[in-house]
ROZA-828600 format. One record per residue (C-alpha): residue number from 1; residue in one letter; x, y, z. Coordinates in pm, 1 decimal, padded with zeros to 6 digits. Each point is the difference from the previous one (the first is absolute). Example, Ala and Ser with C-alpha at 12.3 -4.5 7.8 and 13.67 -1.06 7.14 Angstrom:
residues 2
<node nr="1" rest="A" x="01230.0" y="-00450.0" z="00780.0"/>
<node nr="2" rest="S" x="00137.0" y="00344.0" z="-00066.0"/>
This chain:
residues 339
<node nr="1" rest="X" x="00280.3" y="-03335.0" z="05053.3"/>
<node nr="2" rest="X" x="00014.5" y="00351.8" z="00151.1"/>
<node nr="3" rest="X" x="00026.7" y="00162.0" z="-00342.3"/>
<node nr="4" rest="X" x="-00293.0" y="-00202.9" z="-00135.9"/>
<node nr="5" rest="X" x="-00205.5" y="00071.9" z="00311.7"/>
<node nr="6" rest="X" x="00059.1" y="00372.0" z="-00048.9"/>
<node nr="7" rest="X" x="-00122.0" y="-00029.0" z="-00361.1"/>
<node nr="8" rest="X" x="-00335.7" y="-00130.5" z="00122.6"/>
<node nr="9" rest="X" x="00000.0" y="00256.6" z="00279.7"/>
<node nr="10" rest="X" x="00033.3" y="00286.7" z="-00248.2"/>
<node nr="11" rest="X" x="-00266.7" y="-00158.3" z="-00221.1"/>
<node nr="12" rest="X" x="-00240.5" y="-00000.5" z="00297.9"/>
<node nr="13" rest="X" x="00084.9" y="00358.1" z="00100.2"/>
<node nr="14" rest="X" x="-00032.2" y="00114.2" z="-00363.0"/>
<node nr="15" rest="X" x="-00346.1" y="-00155.4" z="-00018.8"/>
<node nr="16" rest="X" x="-00105.6" y="00170.5" z="00324.9"/>
<node nr="17" rest="X" x="00147.0" y="00347.2" z="-00043.0"/>
<node nr="18" rest="X" x="-00225.7" y="00138.4" z="-00268.5"/>
<node nr="19" rest="X" x="-00090.7" y="00362.5" z="-00053.7"/>
<node nr="20" rest="X" x="-00271.6" y="-00024.7" z="00269.0"/>
<node nr="21" rest="X" x="00245.8" y="-00119.7" z="00264.4"/>
<node nr="22" rest="X" x="00291.4" y="00224.8" z="-00101.8"/>
<node nr="23" rest="X" x="-00221.6" y="00310.7" z="-00005.1"/>
<node nr="24" rest="X" x="-00123.5" y="-00074.6" z="00354.3"/>
<node nr="25" rest="X" x="-00366.2" y="-00015.0" z="-00106.0"/>
<node nr="26" rest="X" x="-00039.2" y="-00374.3" z="00071.7"/>
<node nr="27" rest="X" x="00171.7" y="00021.7" z="00338.8"/>
<node nr="28" rest="X" x="-00206.9" y="00297.2" z="00113.4"/>
<node nr="29" rest="X" x="-00323.0" y="-00163.9" z="-00117.8"/>
<node nr="30" rest="X" x="00059.9" y="-00312.8" z="00211.8"/>
<node nr="31" rest="X" x="00220.6" y="00116.2" z="00286.2"/>
<node nr="32" rest="X" x="00049.5" y="00357.1" z="00124.6"/>
<node nr="33" rest="X" x="-00042.8" y="00066.0" z="00373.6"/>
<node nr="34" rest="X" x="00020.8" y="-00281.7" z="00259.4"/>
<node nr="35" rest="X" x="00153.4" y="-00245.5" z="-00249.3"/>
<node nr="36" rest="X" x="00340.9" y="-00104.0" z="00133.7"/>
<node nr="37" rest="X" x="-00128.6" y="-00344.5" z="00100.6"/>
<node nr="38" rest="X" x="-00189.5" y="-00029.3" z="-00330.8"/>
<node nr="39" rest="X" x="00323.4" y="00049.4" z="-00195.8"/>
<node nr="40" rest="X" x="00181.7" y="-00250.6" z="00224.0"/>
<node nr="41" rest="X" x="-00278.8" y="-00255.9" z="-00060.8"/>
<node nr="42" rest="X" x="00010.8" y="00074.7" z="-00373.6"/>
<node nr="43" rest="X" x="00375.2" y="-00075.7" z="-00001.6"/>
<node nr="44" rest="X" x="-00060.2" y="-00343.0" z="00157.5"/>
<node nr="45" rest="X" x="-00309.2" y="-00084.7" z="-00209.9"/>
<node nr="46" rest="X" x="00171.1" y="00109.3" z="-00320.5"/>
<node nr="47" rest="X" x="00312.6" y="-00208.0" z="00070.7"/>
<node nr="48" rest="X" x="-00213.2" y="-00309.6" z="00074.8"/>
<node nr="49" rest="X" x="-00203.3" y="00046.1" z="-00320.3"/>
<node nr="50" rest="X" x="00314.2" y="00042.6" z="-00211.9"/>
<node nr="51" rest="X" x="00154.7" y="-00308.4" z="00160.6"/>
<node nr="52" rest="X" x="-00308.8" y="-00215.2" z="-00068.5"/>
<node nr="53" rest="X" x="-00042.4" y="00122.4" z="-00360.7"/>
<node nr="54" rest="X" x="00370.3" y="-00050.6" z="-00078.2"/>
<node nr="55" rest="X" x="00000.7" y="-00343.6" z="00167.9"/>
<node nr="56" rest="X" x="-00297.1" y="-00120.1" z="-00207.1"/>
<node nr="57" rest="X" x="00151.2" y="00151.5" z="-00313.9"/>
<node nr="58" rest="X" x="00331.2" y="-00177.3" z="00072.7"/>
<node nr="59" rest="X" x="-00167.5" y="-00336.6" z="00074.1"/>
<node nr="60" rest="X" x="-00208.7" y="00019.7" z="-00318.8"/>
<node nr="61" rest="X" x="00296.8" y="00134.5" z="-00202.3"/>
<node nr="62" rest="X" x="-00262.7" y="00225.1" z="-00157.6"/>
<node nr="63" rest="X" x="00046.7" y="00217.6" z="-00309.2"/>
<node nr="64" rest="X" x="-00321.4" y="00196.7" z="00056.6"/>
<node nr="65" rest="X" x="-00233.2" y="00065.8" z="00291.5"/>
<node nr="66" rest="X" x="-00284.2" y="-00245.6" z="-00073.3"/>
<node nr="67" rest="X" x="00146.0" y="-00308.0" z="00183.8"/>
<node nr="68" rest="X" x="00077.3" y="00220.8" z="00302.4"/>
<node nr="69" rest="X" x="-00346.6" y="00156.4" z="-00002.7"/>
<node nr="70" rest="X" x="-00166.6" y="-00342.8" z="-00024.3"/>
<node nr="71" rest="X" x="00193.7" y="-00120.8" z="00305.1"/>
<node nr="72" rest="X" x="-00097.1" y="00306.6" z="00205.5"/>
<node nr="73" rest="X" x="-00371.6" y="00044.3" z="-00080.1"/>
<node nr="74" rest="X" x="-00093.2" y="-00351.2" z="-00118.9"/>
<node nr="75" rest="X" x="-00129.1" y="-00122.1" z="-00336.7"/>
<node nr="76" rest="X" x="-00352.6" y="00142.2" z="00035.3"/>
<node nr="77" rest="X" x="00108.5" y="00361.8" z="00055.1"/>
<node nr="78" rest="X" x="00297.1" y="-00001.5" z="-00239.0"/>
<node nr="79" rest="X" x="-00203.7" y="00121.2" z="-00298.5"/>
<node nr="80" rest="X" x="-00141.2" y="00296.8" z="00196.8"/>
<node nr="81" rest="X" x="00336.4" y="00110.5" z="00136.9"/>
<node nr="82" rest="X" x="00175.7" y="-00061.9" z="-00332.8"/>
<node nr="83" rest="X" x="-00244.5" y="00242.2" z="-00163.1"/>
<node nr="84" rest="X" x="00051.9" y="00247.9" z="00284.1"/>
<node nr="85" rest="X" x="00378.3" y="-00014.7" z="-00034.0"/>
<node nr="86" rest="X" x="-00012.5" y="00048.8" z="-00377.7"/>
<node nr="87" rest="X" x="-00235.4" y="00298.0" z="00034.7"/>
<node nr="88" rest="X" x="00210.0" y="00144.5" z="00284.3"/>
<node nr="89" rest="X" x="00329.6" y="-00032.8" z="-00188.2"/>
<node nr="90" rest="X" x="-00147.5" y="00138.1" z="-00321.0"/>
<node nr="91" rest="X" x="-00171.5" y="00301.8" z="00158.6"/>
<node nr="92" rest="X" x="00290.6" y="00092.0" z="00229.1"/>
<node nr="93" rest="X" x="00248.1" y="-00020.6" z="-00289.1"/>
<node nr="94" rest="X" x="-00227.5" y="00222.1" z="-00213.2"/>
<node nr="95" rest="X" x="-00018.5" y="00244.8" z="00292.8"/>
<node nr="96" rest="X" x="00381.6" y="-00002.2" z="00027.8"/>
<node nr="97" rest="X" x="00029.8" y="00078.6" z="-00373.6"/>
<node nr="98" rest="X" x="-00248.5" y="00285.1" z="00044.0"/>
<node nr="99" rest="X" x="00192.0" y="00113.6" z="00309.8"/>
<node nr="100" rest="X" x="00320.4" y="00022.5" z="-00202.3"/>
<node nr="101" rest="X" x="-00184.1" y="00208.1" z="-00261.1"/>
<node nr="102" rest="X" x="-00131.6" y="00234.2" z="00270.6"/>
<node nr="103" rest="X" x="00345.6" y="00029.6" z="00163.0"/>
<node nr="104" rest="X" x="00165.2" y="00106.2" z="-00326.4"/>
<node nr="105" rest="X" x="-00292.5" y="00231.3" z="-00075.0"/>
<node nr="106" rest="X" x="00072.5" y="00183.1" z="00326.5"/>
<node nr="107" rest="X" x="00339.8" y="00090.0" z="-00146.4"/>
<node nr="108" rest="X" x="-00166.0" y="00133.5" z="-00320.4"/>
<node nr="109" rest="X" x="00061.8" y="-00305.3" z="-00217.9"/>
<node nr="110" rest="X" x="-00269.7" y="-00168.3" z="-00207.7"/>
<node nr="111" rest="X" x="-00212.8" y="-00258.8" z="00185.0"/>
<node nr="112" rest="X" x="00090.4" y="-00261.1" z="-00262.8"/>
<node nr="113" rest="X" x="00371.5" y="00074.0" z="00039.2"/>
<node nr="114" rest="X" x="-00047.9" y="-00102.1" z="00364.8"/>
<node nr="115" rest="X" x="-00173.0" y="-00320.7" z="-00110.5"/>
<node nr="116" rest="X" x="00285.0" y="-00081.1" z="-00241.3"/>
<node nr="117" rest="X" x="00257.1" y="00083.8" z="00270.0"/>
<node nr="118" rest="X" x="-00127.1" y="-00292.7" z="00207.8"/>
<node nr="119" rest="X" x="-00118.0" y="-00230.2" z="-00282.5"/>
<node nr="120" rest="X" x="00336.3" y="-00023.1" z="-00180.5"/>
<node nr="121" rest="X" x="00207.5" y="-00100.4" z="00308.4"/>
<node nr="122" rest="X" x="-00280.1" y="-00238.9" z="00104.7"/>
<node nr="123" rest="X" x="00038.4" y="-00187.6" z="-00328.7"/>
<node nr="124" rest="X" x="00381.1" y="00017.1" z="00003.7"/>
<node nr="125" rest="X" x="00031.2" y="-00141.3" z="00352.4"/>
<node nr="126" rest="X" x="-00175.8" y="-00320.0" z="-00115.8"/>
<node nr="127" rest="X" x="00254.7" y="-00055.9" z="-00280.8"/>
<node nr="128" rest="X" x="00204.6" y="-00175.8" z="00270.1"/>
<node nr="129" rest="X" x="-00301.7" y="-00198.7" z="00123.2"/>
<node nr="130" rest="X" x="-00059.4" y="-00014.2" z="00378.2"/>
<node nr="131" rest="X" x="00372.2" y="00065.4" z="00056.0"/>
<node nr="132" rest="X" x="-00053.0" y="00347.9" z="-00145.8"/>
<node nr="133" rest="X" x="-00259.0" y="00085.0" z="00266.7"/>
<node nr="134" rest="X" x="00216.0" y="-00141.0" z="00280.6"/>
<node nr="135" rest="X" x="00311.1" y="00188.5" z="-00116.4"/>
<node nr="136" rest="X" x="-00198.4" y="00322.9" z="-00035.9"/>
<node nr="137" rest="X" x="-00145.6" y="-00035.7" z="00351.1"/>
<node nr="138" rest="X" x="00343.6" y="-00070.9" z="00149.0"/>
<node nr="139" rest="X" x="00121.3" y="00331.2" z="-00145.3"/>
<node nr="140" rest="X" x="-00308.2" y="00225.4" z="00032.0"/>
<node nr="141" rest="X" x="-00144.9" y="-00108.0" z="00336.5"/>
<node nr="142" rest="X" x="00302.7" y="00096.4" z="00214.5"/>
<node nr="143" rest="X" x="-00022.2" y="00348.1" z="-00160.5"/>
<node nr="144" rest="X" x="-00372.9" y="00024.0" z="00071.0"/>
<node nr="145" rest="X" x="00029.2" y="-00128.0" z="00359.1"/>
<node nr="146" rest="X" x="00308.5" y="00213.9" z="00068.2"/>
<node nr="147" rest="X" x="-00162.1" y="00310.6" z="-00149.8"/>
<node nr="148" rest="X" x="-00319.6" y="-00039.7" z="00202.4"/>
<node nr="149" rest="X" x="00188.7" y="-00063.9" z="00324.6"/>
<node nr="150" rest="X" x="00231.2" y="00297.3" z="-00067.7"/>
<node nr="151" rest="X" x="-00295.1" y="00239.9" z="-00038.0"/>
<node nr="152" rest="X" x="-00188.3" y="-00140.3" z="00301.5"/>
<node nr="153" rest="X" x="00301.7" y="-00007.6" z="00233.6"/>
<node nr="154" rest="X" x="00103.3" y="00351.3" z="-00114.9"/>
<node nr="155" rest="X" x="-00350.3" y="00126.8" z="00082.7"/>
<node nr="156" rest="X" x="00002.6" y="-00178.7" z="00339.0"/>
<node nr="157" rest="X" x="00340.8" y="00146.2" z="00095.2"/>
<node nr="158" rest="X" x="-00066.4" y="00354.4" z="-00126.9"/>
<node nr="159" rest="X" x="-00342.1" y="00019.5" z="00169.5"/>
<node nr="160" rest="X" x="00146.5" y="-00156.3" z="00316.9"/>
<node nr="161" rest="X" x="-00271.9" y="-00266.2" z="00007.0"/>
<node nr="162" rest="X" x="-00015.9" y="-00283.7" z="00251.3"/>
<node nr="163" rest="X" x="-00053.3" y="-00333.0" z="-00179.4"/>
<node nr="164" rest="X" x="-00133.9" y="-00173.6" z="00312.1"/>
<node nr="165" rest="X" x="-00218.2" y="00283.1" z="00134.8"/>
<node nr="166" rest="X" x="-00334.2" y="-00173.3" z="-00066.6"/>
<node nr="167" rest="X" x="00074.5" y="-00356.9" z="00111.9"/>
<node nr="168" rest="X" x="-00262.5" y="00015.4" z="00276.0"/>
<node nr="169" rest="X" x="-00282.2" y="00059.2" z="-00251.1"/>
<node nr="170" rest="X" x="-00078.8" y="-00319.3" z="-00194.2"/>
<node nr="171" rest="X" x="-00377.2" y="-00000.6" z="-00061.6"/>
<node nr="172" rest="X" x="00034.7" y="-00052.5" z="-00376.3"/>
<node nr="173" rest="X" x="00172.8" y="-00341.9" z="00021.2"/>
<node nr="174" rest="X" x="-00270.4" y="-00175.7" z="-00208.9"/>
<node nr="175" rest="X" x="00108.2" y="00202.1" z="-00308.4"/>
<node nr="176" rest="X" x="00286.4" y="-00248.6" z="-00042.7"/>
<node nr="177" rest="X" x="-00238.8" y="-00264.1" z="-00137.4"/>
<node nr="178" rest="X" x="-00169.5" y="00186.6" z="-00290.1"/>
<node nr="179" rest="X" x="00331.2" y="00167.7" z="-00094.2"/>
<node nr="180" rest="X" x="00175.5" y="-00337.6" z="-00024.0"/>
<node nr="181" rest="X" x="-00299.5" y="-00155.2" z="-00177.6"/>
<node nr="182" rest="X" x="-00009.5" y="00276.2" z="-00263.8"/>
<node nr="183" rest="X" x="00347.5" y="-00095.1" z="-00119.4"/>
<node nr="184" rest="X" x="-00042.3" y="-00379.2" z="-00000.9"/>
<node nr="185" rest="X" x="-00119.4" y="-00054.2" z="-00359.8"/>
<node nr="186" rest="X" x="00289.3" y="00175.5" z="-00177.3"/>
<node nr="187" rest="X" x="00245.0" y="-00188.3" z="00224.9"/>
<node nr="188" rest="X" x="-00152.5" y="-00335.7" z="-00098.4"/>
<node nr="189" rest="X" x="00006.1" y="00102.5" z="-00367.8"/>
<node nr="190" rest="X" x="00366.2" y="00104.7" z="00002.7"/>
<node nr="191" rest="X" x="00152.7" y="-00253.4" z="00241.6"/>
<node nr="192" rest="X" x="-00189.6" y="-00284.8" z="-00165.5"/>
<node nr="193" rest="X" x="00196.5" y="00073.6" z="-00317.6"/>
<node nr="194" rest="X" x="00345.1" y="-00065.1" z="00150.4"/>
<node nr="195" rest="X" x="-00038.4" y="-00337.1" z="00177.6"/>
<node nr="196" rest="X" x="00213.2" y="-00179.9" z="-00258.0"/>
<node nr="197" rest="X" x="00275.5" y="00262.2" z="00043.0"/>
<node nr="198" rest="X" x="00059.8" y="-00072.5" z="00370.2"/>
<node nr="199" rest="X" x="00276.2" y="-00244.0" z="00092.2"/>
<node nr="200" rest="X" x="-00007.8" y="-00038.6" z="00380.6"/>
<node nr="201" rest="X" x="-00253.9" y="00074.1" z="00273.9"/>
<node nr="202" rest="X" x="00238.2" y="00238.2" z="00177.7"/>
<node nr="203" rest="X" x="-00073.0" y="00256.6" z="-00272.1"/>
<node nr="204" rest="X" x="-00362.3" y="00007.2" z="00118.1"/>
<node nr="205" rest="X" x="00096.1" y="00098.8" z="00356.5"/>
<node nr="206" rest="X" x="00224.5" y="00283.1" z="-00121.1"/>
<node nr="207" rest="X" x="-00264.6" y="00132.0" z="-00240.7"/>
<node nr="208" rest="X" x="-00300.2" y="-00017.2" z="00234.9"/>
<node nr="209" rest="X" x="00166.1" y="00129.7" z="00318.4"/>
<node nr="210" rest="X" x="00209.1" y="00259.7" z="-00187.8"/>
<node nr="211" rest="X" x="-00293.7" y="00144.8" z="-00193.8"/>
<node nr="212" rest="X" x="-00216.9" y="00009.9" z="00314.1"/>
<node nr="213" rest="X" x="00267.5" y="00188.9" z="00196.4"/>
<node nr="214" rest="X" x="00066.3" y="00248.3" z="-00283.0"/>
<node nr="215" rest="X" x="-00368.5" y="00078.2" z="-00054.2"/>
<node nr="216" rest="X" x="-00074.2" y="00007.8" z="00373.5"/>
<node nr="217" rest="X" x="00285.7" y="00245.0" z="00067.1"/>
<node nr="218" rest="X" x="-00089.8" y="00232.4" z="-00289.4"/>
<node nr="219" rest="X" x="-00370.6" y="-00013.6" z="00091.2"/>
<node nr="220" rest="X" x="00068.1" y="00088.3" z="00364.7"/>
<node nr="221" rest="X" x="00229.7" y="00296.3" z="-00075.6"/>
<node nr="222" rest="X" x="-00224.9" y="00118.9" z="-00284.6"/>
<node nr="223" rest="X" x="-00319.2" y="-00021.1" z="00207.9"/>
<node nr="224" rest="X" x="00167.3" y="00182.6" z="00288.6"/>
<node nr="225" rest="X" x="00097.5" y="00282.6" z="-00236.8"/>
<node nr="226" rest="X" x="-00353.8" y="00021.9" z="-00140.0"/>
<node nr="227" rest="X" x="-00148.3" y="00023.8" z="00351.6"/>
<node nr="228" rest="X" x="00202.2" y="00318.2" z="00060.7"/>
<node nr="229" rest="X" x="-00153.8" y="00170.0" z="-00306.4"/>
<node nr="230" rest="X" x="-00349.4" y="-00154.3" z="00021.8"/>
<node nr="231" rest="X" x="-00169.9" y="00341.8" z="-00033.4"/>
<node nr="232" rest="X" x="00182.9" y="00074.1" z="-00326.3"/>
<node nr="233" rest="X" x="-00067.0" y="-00337.8" z="-00164.6"/>
<node nr="234" rest="X" x="-00358.3" y="00098.6" z="-00090.2"/>
<node nr="235" rest="X" x="00140.8" y="00270.1" z="-00228.2"/>
<node nr="236" rest="X" x="00219.8" y="-00242.0" z="-00197.3"/>
<node nr="237" rest="X" x="-00099.7" y="-00286.7" z="-00227.9"/>
<node nr="238" rest="X" x="00349.0" y="-00143.0" z="00055.3"/>
<node nr="239" rest="X" x="00076.4" y="00007.3" z="00376.9"/>
<node nr="240" rest="X" x="00374.2" y="-00025.8" z="-00066.7"/>
<node nr="241" rest="X" x="-00009.7" y="00348.3" z="-00154.5"/>
<node nr="242" rest="X" x="-00136.3" y="00136.0" z="00329.5"/>
<node nr="243" rest="X" x="00323.4" y="-00120.6" z="00162.3"/>
<node nr="244" rest="X" x="00201.1" y="00174.0" z="-00271.5"/>
<node nr="245" rest="X" x="-00177.2" y="00337.8" z="-00001.3"/>
<node nr="246" rest="X" x="00293.2" y="00175.6" z="00171.9"/>
<node nr="247" rest="X" x="00263.6" y="-00158.0" z="-00225.1"/>
<node nr="248" rest="X" x="00140.4" y="00143.6" z="-00326.4"/>
<node nr="249" rest="X" x="-00128.9" y="-00088.0" z="-00349.1"/>
<node nr="250" rest="X" x="00285.3" y="-00248.1" z="-00053.4"/>
<node nr="251" rest="X" x="-00140.6" y="-00217.2" z="00278.2"/>
<node nr="252" rest="X" x="-00342.6" y="-00003.7" z="-00169.4"/>
<node nr="253" rest="X" x="00172.3" y="-00105.9" z="-00320.6"/>
<node nr="254" rest="X" x="00187.4" y="-00276.8" z="00183.8"/>
<node nr="255" rest="X" x="-00322.1" y="-00127.4" z="00159.9"/>
<node nr="256" rest="X" x="-00184.3" y="00012.3" z="-00333.6"/>
<node nr="257" rest="X" x="00269.8" y="-00227.6" z="-00144.1"/>
<node nr="258" rest="X" x="-00040.2" y="-00234.1" z="00300.8"/>
<node nr="259" rest="X" x="-00377.6" y="-00011.8" z="-00048.5"/>
<node nr="260" rest="X" x="00045.3" y="-00077.2" z="-00369.5"/>
<node nr="261" rest="X" x="00240.4" y="-00284.4" z="00090.8"/>
<node nr="262" rest="X" x="-00265.6" y="-00133.9" z="00240.7"/>
<node nr="263" rest="X" x="-00256.1" y="00016.2" z="-00283.1"/>
<node nr="264" rest="X" x="00240.6" y="-00186.4" z="-00229.4"/>
<node nr="265" rest="X" x="00081.2" y="-00281.0" z="00246.1"/>
<node nr="266" rest="X" x="-00371.7" y="-00057.1" z="00068.2"/>
<node nr="267" rest="X" x="-00077.3" y="-00007.0" z="-00372.9"/>
<node nr="268" rest="X" x="00288.6" y="-00244.1" z="-00058.2"/>
<node nr="269" rest="X" x="-00125.2" y="-00231.0" z="00277.7"/>
<node nr="270" rest="X" x="-00353.5" y="00012.3" z="-00140.5"/>
<node nr="271" rest="X" x="00126.7" y="-00082.2" z="-00348.2"/>
<node nr="272" rest="X" x="00205.4" y="-00290.6" z="00138.5"/>
<node nr="273" rest="X" x="-00309.2" y="-00150.5" z="00164.8"/>
<node nr="274" rest="X" x="-00210.9" y="00041.8" z="-00316.1"/>
<node nr="275" rest="X" x="00258.8" y="-00124.5" z="-00248.5"/>
<node nr="276" rest="X" x="00102.5" y="-00309.9" z="00195.6"/>
<node nr="277" rest="X" x="-00368.6" y="-00092.7" z="00046.4"/>
<node nr="278" rest="X" x="-00057.7" y="-00018.0" z="-00377.8"/>
<node nr="279" rest="X" x="00348.9" y="-00101.9" z="-00106.3"/>
<node nr="280" rest="X" x="-00090.1" y="-00370.9" z="-00015.8"/>
<node nr="281" rest="X" x="-00275.2" y="00074.6" z="-00255.1"/>
<node nr="282" rest="X" x="00203.0" y="00220.6" z="-00233.6"/>
<node nr="283" rest="X" x="00328.9" y="-00078.3" z="-00165.7"/>
<node nr="284" rest="X" x="00235.5" y="00291.2" z="-00029.7"/>
<node nr="285" rest="X" x="00244.8" y="00202.8" z="00208.6"/>
<node nr="286" rest="X" x="-00111.9" y="00185.2" z="00312.9"/>
<node nr="287" rest="X" x="00078.6" y="00341.4" z="-00147.6"/>
<node nr="288" rest="X" x="-00246.6" y="-00064.8" z="-00284.7"/>
<node nr="289" rest="X" x="-00272.8" y="-00094.1" z="00249.2"/>
<node nr="290" rest="X" x="00084.9" y="00316.6" z="00196.0"/>
<node nr="291" rest="X" x="-00029.1" y="00209.2" z="-00317.3"/>
<node nr="292" rest="X" x="-00337.6" y="-00152.0" z="-00093.4"/>
<node nr="293" rest="X" x="-00130.6" y="00054.5" z="00355.1"/>
<node nr="294" rest="X" x="00106.2" y="00366.7" z="-00000.8"/>
<node nr="295" rest="X" x="-00162.2" y="00052.8" z="-00342.7"/>
<node nr="296" rest="X" x="-00325.4" y="-00133.6" z="00151.1"/>
<node nr="297" rest="X" x="00036.4" y="00222.4" z="00305.9"/>
<node nr="298" rest="X" x="00101.2" y="00327.6" z="-00167.3"/>
<node nr="299" rest="X" x="-00348.3" y="00106.6" z="-00122.5"/>
<node nr="300" rest="X" x="-00145.0" y="-00065.9" z="00347.5"/>
<node nr="301" rest="X" x="00234.9" y="00249.4" z="00169.6"/>
<node nr="302" rest="X" x="-00220.7" y="00288.6" z="-00115.1"/>
<node nr="303" rest="X" x="-00304.0" y="-00131.6" z="00192.8"/>
<node nr="304" rest="X" x="-00075.2" y="00099.4" z="00358.2"/>
<node nr="305" rest="X" x="00058.7" y="-00292.4" z="00235.2"/>
<node nr="306" rest="X" x="-00096.0" y="00183.0" z="00319.4"/>
<node nr="307" rest="X" x="-00348.3" y="-00160.1" z="00007.8"/>
<node nr="308" rest="X" x="00144.5" y="-00345.1" z="-00066.0"/>
<node nr="309" rest="X" x="00252.3" y="00042.1" z="00282.2"/>
<node nr="310" rest="X" x="-00268.0" y="00139.2" z="00231.9"/>
<node nr="311" rest="X" x="-00205.8" y="-00321.4" z="-00018.9"/>
<node nr="312" rest="X" x="00259.6" y="-00259.6" z="-00101.7"/>
<node nr="313" rest="X" x="00267.3" y="00055.1" z="00267.1"/>
<node nr="314" rest="X" x="-00230.8" y="-00024.1" z="00305.9"/>
<node nr="315" rest="X" x="-00141.1" y="-00322.5" z="-00147.9"/>
<node nr="316" rest="X" x="00354.8" y="-00130.2" z="-00048.2"/>
<node nr="317" rest="X" x="00089.3" y="00089.1" z="00358.1"/>
<node nr="318" rest="X" x="-00302.2" y="-00193.2" z="00126.9"/>
<node nr="319" rest="X" x="00056.1" y="-00310.6" z="-00215.1"/>
<node nr="320" rest="X" x="00372.4" y="00007.8" z="00071.8"/>
<node nr="321" rest="X" x="-00063.3" y="-00042.9" z="00372.3"/>
<node nr="322" rest="X" x="-00091.4" y="-00360.6" z="-00084.2"/>
<node nr="323" rest="X" x="00330.4" y="-00043.8" z="-00186.6"/>
<node nr="324" rest="X" x="00186.8" y="00161.7" z="00290.5"/>
<node nr="325" rest="X" x="-00159.3" y="-00238.2" z="00252.8"/>
<node nr="326" rest="X" x="00076.6" y="-00296.5" z="-00230.9"/>
<node nr="327" rest="X" x="00366.0" y="00104.7" z="-00020.5"/>
<node nr="328" rest="X" x="00034.0" y="00050.6" z="00375.5"/>
<node nr="329" rest="X" x="-00162.4" y="-00336.9" z="00073.1"/>
<node nr="330" rest="X" x="00182.4" y="-00186.8" z="-00279.2"/>
<node nr="331" rest="X" x="00306.2" y="-00105.1" z="00208.7"/>
<node nr="332" rest="X" x="-00235.5" y="-00155.1" z="00259.9"/>
<node nr="333" rest="X" x="-00244.8" y="-00164.8" z="-00243.1"/>
<node nr="334" rest="X" x="00280.2" y="-00127.6" z="-00222.6"/>
<node nr="335" rest="X" x="00180.3" y="-00151.2" z="00298.1"/>
<node nr="336" rest="X" x="-00324.2" y="-00168.2" z="00110.5"/>
<node nr="337" rest="X" x="-00054.7" y="-00146.7" z="-00348.6"/>
<node nr="338" rest="X" x="00354.4" y="-00135.4" z="-00019.2"/>
<node nr="339" rest="X" x="-00030.4" y="-00191.2" z="00329.4"/>
């Protein structure tokens, strides 16, 4: 039970820790100063949402997210949110492919070599079906989490920072809600695909509480580090590099590898959500569906998605607040219906 629970925990963390989170950009955009309480609230809200999504997925024994989505938002809104999830998964996975190309380009490789560097392992990991993704996450995520914590704790110790220095300033507590809401759709898409893989309900507790604590701890330490260098962040597109400016080149290389791993895990989670959604309509192995999806995505990586993100993501955040409220109220409404 513990081992299985940790599999789902790493799947959740892998879905959450994308390039935006790992680089510090997402955290700084939502949190920053006066946000200790906001991060604490996020930890609780996130754990509740994961628990509800996993519980519904387990009860439905779902193989893709549609039955879970229908239960959360109702029949009338399912079509709207289904379209939103598909568009979200597709665009974010394309952005991750483009991000891999840009990362390799920074080290003087061809852009398309960077695309192939992520596309080939993405196809290969699906040769072993969903088990391939779970095994990969169980191996890669501890490295990613450990690497991030190592850098952040090293910075905190070397700069002699106080982690609890700003606990009296908590004006930004409302940021917990849009930050949690932003990440709801990919969680539904990914966790809805593994309902038939869960054996006992104890796995759900381990996964939801464990992932909430991991992300809450990293977010708190990370945000505290970013506060100390808030004046320098404006000069860097990737806030994490502002933390590393006094470190040797090897540390930049190490962090670049970590960021690429974060890109890969997000792309893999996005692919899992997409493939399982259409798997019932197409016969064939998952790796073939992954290959066909990447072939469709590859030409789109050369387009600029900044405008799309600029308008799409705020809209998602707004619409996702409804999903967030539905998830938080689900234990109460479901209990009322069952009586």
